[in-house]
C-alpha positions, 0 to 999 in steps of 0.5 A: 351481731353479738359480741364476743370474745376472743383470745388471740395467741400471736396478739403483737405479730403481723397477723394476730396484732390485725386482729385482735385490733380489728375485734376491739374496733367492733367491740368485742372481748379480746384476750391478747396473749403475746411475748412482749410486754412493750407491745402487748401493752399498746394494745391494752391502751386500745382495750385489749386485755393481755396475758404473757403465758409461755406457749408451752404452758399447758395449764396458762393457755387454758386459763387464757383460752377458758370461755373464750367464744373462739381462739386464734392460734398461728403457729409460725413454720420453721425457717430452719434448715433441716 
C-alpha cells in the first residue's frame, strides 16, 4: 500500500490519538492537530507533524489540510442541556 499523508483533527483525543499512532505505525505521514502542546509533543516524538490552529480558523485549517490525502474530523457532541 502506498504511503499517504493524513491530517487528524483532535489528534490528542481518545479516538484521534489511537488513529494517529496507528497511521504512524503503518508509515504514513500525519499532521496531528490539537490544543494540548504537551500531548502533541508526545505525538511529535513518534513522528507526527504537529499543528495547533484554532478550530474556527478557516485559513489555518485549510493550510493544515492542504495536500493531505485524507482528513479525519470528529466534532464532539454538545453535552450541555438545552
